[in-house]
C-alpha positions as CSV (number, residue, x, y, z in Angstrom):
1,M,0.0,0.0,0.0
2,S,1.0,3.6,-0.5
3,S,1.8,5.8,2.4
4,Q,-1.6,7.5,2.1
5,D,-3.8,4.5,1.2
6,I,-7.2,5.7,2.6
7,L,-8.8,9.0,1.5
8,V,-11.8,10.3,3.5
9,V,-13.9,12.9,1.6
10,A,-16.8,14.6,3.4
11,D,-18.2,18.1,3.0
12,D,-19.4,18.3,6.6
13,P,-16.3,18.9,8.9
14,A,-17.9,17.1,11.8
15,R,-18.7,14.0,9.8
16,R,-15.3,14.2,8.1
17,N,-13.5,14.3,11.5
18,A,-15.7,11.5,12.9
19,L,-15.0,9.2,9.9
20,A,-11.2,10.0,10.0
21,E,-11.1,9.3,13.7
22,R,-12.9,6.0,13.3
23,V,-10.4,4.9,10.5
24,R,-7.5,5.9,12.7
25,R,-8.8,3.9,15.6
26,L,-9.5,0.8,13.6
27,F,-6.4,1.1,11.3
28,P,-3.7,2.9,13.2
29,L,-1.0,2.0,10.8
30,A,-2.9,3.0,7.7
31,G,-2.0,6.2,5.8
32,L,-4.9,8.6,6.0
33,T,-5.9,11.8,4.3
34,A,-9.2,13.6,5.1
35,L,-10.5,16.4,2.8
36,G,-13.6,18.3,1.9
37,G,-15.3,17.6,-1.3
38,D,-14.2,20.8,-3.1
39,E,-10.6,20.3,-2.0
40,A,-10.6,16.7,-3.1
41,A,-12.2,17.6,-6.4
42,S,-9.5,20.1,-7.2
43,S,-6.4,18.2,-6.2
44,E,-6.9,14.5,-5.3
45,L,-9.5,12.5,-7.1
46,G,-7.6,12.4,-10.5
47,G,-4.8,10.4,-9.0
48,T,-6.3,8.1,-6.3
49,G,-5.2,4.8,-7.8
50,G,-4.0,2.5,-5.1
51,R,-6.3,4.0,-2.4
52,V,-9.6,3.3,-0.8
53,L,-11.9,6.3,-1.2
54,L,-14.3,6.6,1.8
55,L,-16.9,9.0,0.4
56,D,-19.5,10.5,2.7
57,Y,-23.1,10.6,1.4
58,P,-25.2,12.8,3.7
59,G,-28.3,12.7,1.5
60,E,-27.2,14.9,-1.5
61,V,-26.9,12.3,-4.3
62,N,-26.0,14.8,-6.9
63,R,-22.9,15.8,-4.9
64,V,-21.7,12.2,-4.7
65,R,-22.4,11.8,-8.5
66,E,-20.3,14.9,-9.1
67,L,-17.3,13.4,-7.2
68,L,-17.7,10.0,-8.8
69,A,-17.6,11.6,-12.3
70,L,-14.1,12.9,-11.5
71,L,-12.7,9.4,-11.0
72,P,-11.0,7.4,-13.8
73,P,-13.3,4.9,-15.6
74,R,-14.0,1.5,-14.0
75,G,-11.4,-1.1,-14.7
76,R,-8.5,1.3,-14.8
77,P,-5.6,0.8,-12.3
78,A,-5.7,4.5,-11.5
79,R,-9.3,4.2,-10.1
80,P,-9.7,3.8,-6.3
81,Y,-12.0,1.5,-4.5
82,V,-15.0,3.6,-3.6
83,L,-16.7,2.9,-0.2
84,V,-19.7,5.2,0.3
85,N,-20.6,6.1,3.9
86,C,-24.3,7.0,4.5
87,R,-26.8,7.7,7.2
88,D,-29.0,4.8,8.4
89,G,-32.1,4.7,6.2
90,E,-30.4,6.1,3.1
91,A,-28.9,2.8,1.9
92,A,-31.8,2.2,-0.5
93,T,-30.7,5.2,-2.6
94,L,-27.3,3.7,-3.1
95,D,-28.3,1.3,-5.8
96,E,-28.0,4.2,-8.3
97,L,-24.6,5.1,-6.9
98,L,-23.3,1.5,-7.1
99,A,-24.4,1.5,-10.8
100,E,-22.6,4.8,-11.3
101,G,-19.2,3.9,-9.9
102,A,-19.3,3.1,-6.1
103,D,-18.1,-0.3,-5.1
104,D,-19.7,-0.8,-1.7
105,F,-21.4,1.2,1.1
106,V,-21.5,1.3,4.9
107,V,-23.9,3.0,7.2
108,D,-23.1,5.3,10.2
109,G,-24.7,3.0,12.8
110,C,-22.9,-0.2,11.8
111,S,-20.6,-1.9,14.2
112,D,-16.8,-1.4,14.2
113,A,-16.4,-5.0,13.1
114,E,-18.6,-4.4,10.0
115,F,-17.0,-1.0,9.2
116,A,-13.5,-2.5,9.5
117,C,-14.5,-5.6,7.4
118,R,-15.8,-3.5,4.5
119,L,-12.8,-1.2,4.6
120,R,-10.4,-4.1,4.9
121,A,-12.1,-5.7,1.8
122,G,-11.5,-2.5,-0.1
123,R,-7.9,-2.4,0.8
124,A,-7.5,-6.0,-0.2
125,R,-9.0,-5.3,-3.6
126,V,-6.7,-2.4,-4.1
127,H,-3.7,-4.4,-3.1
128,A,-4.7,-7.2,-5.4
129,I,-5.1,-4.8,-8.3
130,Q,-1.7,-3.2,-7.6
131,G,-0.1,-6.6,-7.5
132,A,-1.7,-7.5,-10.8
133,V,-0.5,-4.3,-12.4
134,A,3.0,-4.8,-11.1
135,R,3.1,-8.3,-12.5
136,A,1.7,-7.2,-15.8
137,E,4.4,-4.5,-16.0
138,Q,7.1,-7.0,-15.1
139,L,5.9,-9.4,-17.8
140,A,5.7,-6.7,-20.4
141,E,9.3,-5.7,-19.5
142,L,10.4,-9.3,-19.6
143,S,8.7,-9.8,-23.0
144,S,10.4,-6.7,-24.4
145,R,13.8,-7.8,-23.1
146,Q,13.3,-11.2,-24.6
147,T,12.4,-9.8,-27.9
148,D,15.4,-7.5,-27.9
149,F,17.6,-10.4,-26.8
150,L,16.4,-12.7,-29.6
151,S,16.8,-9.9,-32.1
152,V,20.4,-9.3,-31.1
153,V,21.2,-13.1,-30.9
154,S,19.8,-13.7,-34.3
155,H,21.9,-10.8,-35.7
156,E,25.1,-12.1,-33.9
157,I,24.5,-15.6,-35.2
158,R,23.7,-14.5,-38.7
159,T,27.0,-12.6,-39.1
160,P,29.4,-15.6,-38.8
161,L,27.0,-17.8,-40.6
162,A,27.0,-15.4,-43.6
163,A,30.8,-15.4,-43.6
164,I,30.9,-19.2,-43.5
165,L,28.4,-19.6,-46.3
166,S,30.1,-17.0,-48.4
167,A,33.5,-18.7,-48.0
168,A,32.0,-22.1,-48.7
169,N,30.3,-20.9,-51.9
170,I,33.6,-19.5,-53.2
171,L,35.4,-22.8,-52.4
172,V,32.7,-24.8,-54.2
173,R,32.7,-22.6,-57.3
174,Y,36.4,-21.8,-57.6
175,G,38.3,-24.2,-55.4
176,K,39.5,-26.4,-58.3
177,Q,40.4,-23.4,-60.6
178,R,42.1,-21.5,-57.8
179,P,43.8,-23.9,-55.4
180,E,45.4,-21.0,-53.6
181,S,42.0,-19.8,-52.4
182,V,41.3,-23.0,-50.5
183,E,43.6,-22.2,-47.6
184,R,42.5,-18.6,-47.4
185,F,38.7,-19.3,-47.3
186,G,39.2,-22.4,-45.3
187,R,40.6,-20.3,-42.6
188,V,37.6,-17.9,-42.8
189,I,35.3,-20.9,-42.3
190,Q,37.5,-22.1,-39.4
191,E,37.7,-18.8,-37.7
192,E,34.0,-17.9,-38.1
193,G,33.1,-21.5,-37.0
194,R,35.0,-21.0,-33.8
195,R,33.5,-17.6,-33.3
196,L,30.0,-19.1,-33.7
197,T,30.9,-21.9,-31.3
198,R,32.0,-19.4,-28.7
199,L,28.8,-17.5,-29.1
200,I,26.6,-20.5,-28.7
201,N,28.6,-21.8,-25.7
202,N,28.5,-18.4,-24.1
203,L,24.7,-18.1,-24.7
204,L,24.2,-21.5,-23.1
205,D,26.4,-20.6,-20.1
206,L,24.6,-17.3,-19.5
207,T,21.2,-19.0,-19.8
208,K,22.1,-21.7,-17.4
209,I,23.6,-19.3,-14.9
210,E,20.5,-16.9,-15.0
211,A,18.2,-19.9,-14.7
212,G,20.1,-21.3,-11.7
213,Q,20.8,-24.6,-13.5
214,V,24.6,-24.5,-13.3
215,E,26.4,-27.2,-11.3
216,W,28.8,-25.5,-9.0
217,E,32.0,-27.5,-8.1
218,I,33.1,-26.1,-4.8
219,S,36.5,-26.6,-3.4
220,R,39.2,-24.9,-1.4
221,F,42.3,-24.0,-3.3
222,P,45.2,-21.5,-3.2
223,V,44.7,-18.3,-5.2
224,A,48.3,-18.5,-6.3
225,E,47.5,-21.8,-8.2
226,L,44.7,-20.1,-10.1
227,A,47.0,-17.3,-11.1
228,T,49.7,-19.8,-12.3
229,Q,47.0,-21.7,-14.2
230,A,46.0,-18.5,-16.0
231,Q,49.6,-17.6,-16.8
232,D,50.2,-21.0,-18.3
233,A,46.9,-20.8,-20.3
234,F,48.0,-17.7,-22.1
235,A,51.7,-18.5,-22.7
236,A,51.2,-19.2,-26.4
237,L,48.9,-16.3,-27.1
238,V,51.1,-13.6,-25.5
239,G,54.0,-14.9,-27.6
240,E,51.9,-14.8,-30.7
241,R,50.7,-11.3,-30.0
242,A,54.1,-10.0,-28.7
243,V,52.5,-9.0,-25.4
244,N,54.0,-9.5,-22.0
245,L,52.0,-11.1,-19.2
246,A,53.1,-10.2,-15.7
247,V,51.4,-12.2,-12.9
248,T,52.0,-11.4,-9.2
249,V,50.5,-12.7,-6.0
250,D,51.0,-10.6,-2.9
251,Q,52.3,-12.3,0.2
252,G,49.5,-13.3,2.5
253,V,47.0,-14.1,-0.2
254,G,45.9,-17.6,0.7
255,E,43.1,-19.9,-0.2
256,I,39.5,-19.3,-1.4
257,V,36.4,-21.5,-1.3
258,A,34.9,-21.2,-4.8
259,D,34.3,-22.9,-8.1
260,R,37.8,-23.1,-9.6
261,D,36.8,-23.6,-13.2
262,K,34.2,-20.7,-13.1
263,L,36.8,-18.3,-11.6
264,M,39.2,-19.4,-14.2
265,Q,36.6,-18.6,-16.8
266,V,36.4,-15.1,-15.4
267,L,40.2,-14.7,-15.6
268,V,40.2,-16.0,-19.1
269,N,37.6,-13.5,-20.2
270,L,39.4,-10.6,-18.6
271,I,42.9,-11.5,-19.7
272,S,41.9,-12.3,-23.2
273,N,40.2,-9.0,-23.5
274,A,43.3,-7.2,-22.1
275,I,45.6,-9.0,-24.6
276,K,43.2,-8.2,-27.4
277,H,43.3,-4.5,-26.7
278,S,47.1,-4.3,-25.9
279,P,49.6,-2.8,-28.3
280,E,52.4,-4.9,-29.5
281,G,55.1,-5.0,-26.9
282,G,52.7,-3.9,-24.2
283,T,52.2,-5.6,-20.8
284,V,49.1,-7.1,-19.2
285,Y,49.3,-7.2,-15.4
286,V,47.5,-9.8,-13.4
287,R,47.7,-9.2,-9.6
288,A,46.2,-11.0,-6.6
289,R,45.9,-8.9,-3.5
290,Q,44.4,-9.1,0.0
291,A,41.4,-6.7,0.2
292,G,40.7,-7.2,3.8
293,P,40.7,-10.0,6.4
294,E,38.0,-12.0,4.5
295,K,38.4,-10.7,0.9
296,I,40.8,-11.0,-2.0
297,R,41.1,-8.8,-5.1
298,L,42.1,-9.8,-8.5
299,E,43.3,-7.0,-10.8
300,I,43.7,-7.2,-14.6
301,E,45.3,-4.2,-16.2
302,D,46.4,-3.5,-19.8
303,E,48.1,-0.7,-21.6
304,G,45.5,-0.4,-24.4
305,P,43.2,2.6,-25.2
306,G,41.1,2.0,-22.1
307,I,37.4,2.2,-21.5
308,P,35.6,5.3,-22.9
309,A,34.1,7.5,-20.1
310,G,30.5,6.6,-19.4
311,A,30.9,3.1,-20.7
312,E,32.1,1.5,-17.4
313,E,28.8,-0.1,-16.7
314,R,27.5,-0.6,-20.2
315,I,30.3,-2.9,-21.2
316,F,28.9,-5.5,-18.7
317,E,25.6,-5.6,-20.6
318,R,24.9,-8.3,-23.2
319,F,26.5,-7.9,-26.6
320,Q,28.2,-4.7,-25.7
321,Q,31.6,-4.4,-27.3
322,L,34.2,-1.8,-27.8
323,D,35.1,-0.9,-31.4
324,V,38.0,-3.2,-32.3
325,E,39.3,-4.8,-35.4
326,D,36.9,-7.4,-36.8
327,R,39.4,-10.2,-36.4
328,N,39.5,-9.5,-32.7
329,R,35.7,-9.3,-32.1
330,G,34.4,-11.4,-29.3
331,T,30.8,-12.5,-28.6
332,G,29.9,-9.5,-26.3
333,L,28.9,-11.9,-23.6
334,G,32.2,-12.5,-21.7
335,L,31.9,-9.6,-19.3
336,T,28.2,-10.4,-18.7
337,I,29.0,-14.0,-17.8
338,S,31.9,-12.9,-15.7
339,R,29.7,-10.6,-13.6
340,Q,27.1,-13.3,-13.1
341,I,29.8,-15.7,-11.9
342,V,31.4,-13.2,-9.6
343,A,28.0,-12.2,-8.2
344,R,27.2,-15.8,-7.6
345,H,30.3,-16.0,-5.4
346,G,29.1,-13.0,-3.4
347,G,31.7,-10.7,-5.1
348,H,31.8,-7.6,-7.2
349,I,33.5,-6.9,-10.5
350,W,34.0,-3.4,-11.9
351,V,36.3,-1.4,-14.2
352,E,38.1,1.6,-12.7
353,P,36.7,4.9,-14.1
354,G,38.6,8.0,-15.0
355,R,41.8,6.4,-16.5
356,R,43.3,8.2,-19.4
357,R,44.8,5.1,-20.9
358,G,44.6,1.4,-20.2
359,A,41.8,-0.6,-18.6
360,L,41.9,-1.8,-15.0
361,F,39.4,-4.4,-14.0
362,H,38.8,-5.3,-10.3
363,V,37.3,-8.6,-9.1
364,E,36.7,-8.6,-5.4
365,L,35.7,-11.9,-3.8
366,P,35.0,-13.1,-0.2
367,V,37.3,-15.9,0.8
368,E,34.3,-18.0,1.8
369,G,32.1,-16.7,-1.0
370,L,30.5,-19.9,-2.2
371,T,29.5,-22.6,0.2
372,R,29.8,-26.3,-0.5
373,S,26.0,-26.4,-1.0
374,G,26.4,-24.1,-3.9
375,H,24.1,-21.4,-2.3
376,G,26.4,-18.5,-1.7
377,P,25.2,-14.9,-1.4
378,V,24.5,-13.0,-4.6
379,R,25.4,-9.4,-4.7
């Protein structure tokens, strides 16, 4: 409920105060506003969705009709639940008002139990409508996100497929006449096939993580071993790209309880991006540091062009990539998956803003971030 979920409207100040006092006594925690009819008509009735409108009817039916006419049409979420309060003996007249927009009525002489029951029913109806509206909005947003996601996925898949088909067509048509083209276009098929495989694998990984269907293999292991494993994994690539890889583990950095393979996947994503954007002869730094008594921090820093100002959060969204040479394009999902994995371990990943050159990514993880049951905290 909103902070002001009951609105009492009565022209007679004495009746208005009596109704407001009765509501306060029976619903001390409810938000309450009490207004005269003219004041309500000029400022309140157009935006009373999410409220119960307790409308006093002291015998002047046209006055009530006038106020009911100011409400949004029936069936709209912005319309309040209208409970008409009348004097004993006037209830027979209310059939007309119920047909014209009132939802229920209560008489002055009723017991507190009946008054509270009718008001409670109105509040329950409003609450149910608000919940339905919120769910509808969530479903609409989810549907929109899914549509956008499928649109982007289809585009991302279509690009390597088009390159593969084009290269294959050239080989079929001219392979025999131009043997020298076989190796060239064969490499195109190979590279685009690998790119397509990475995209599909990343999509599957992301879908499983978000759906909570990932098997987490929890173990306790030294952080230094993870750093060494990452260094060994990139030994060939840094040689090929003429990039240096400097890995350091500060003294005192010990063990962590986590999914080793998943954290390795995070490091692979970050280090491969750093190498991709590094100039020839540049250095990629991988550091493991103590970030407190129960936390460690992994840092991956490169000497490339860095992250454009304002893009520090956007790069973690799906299919968001910096402008790089086509041969270096990734799937645009690596950072999204990395953030999901780190969050699943109760950690946080971010890129340091305000750097003039070079990107610096931080991965902060609690030492006991993921329990053996696989239900660690999610940040």
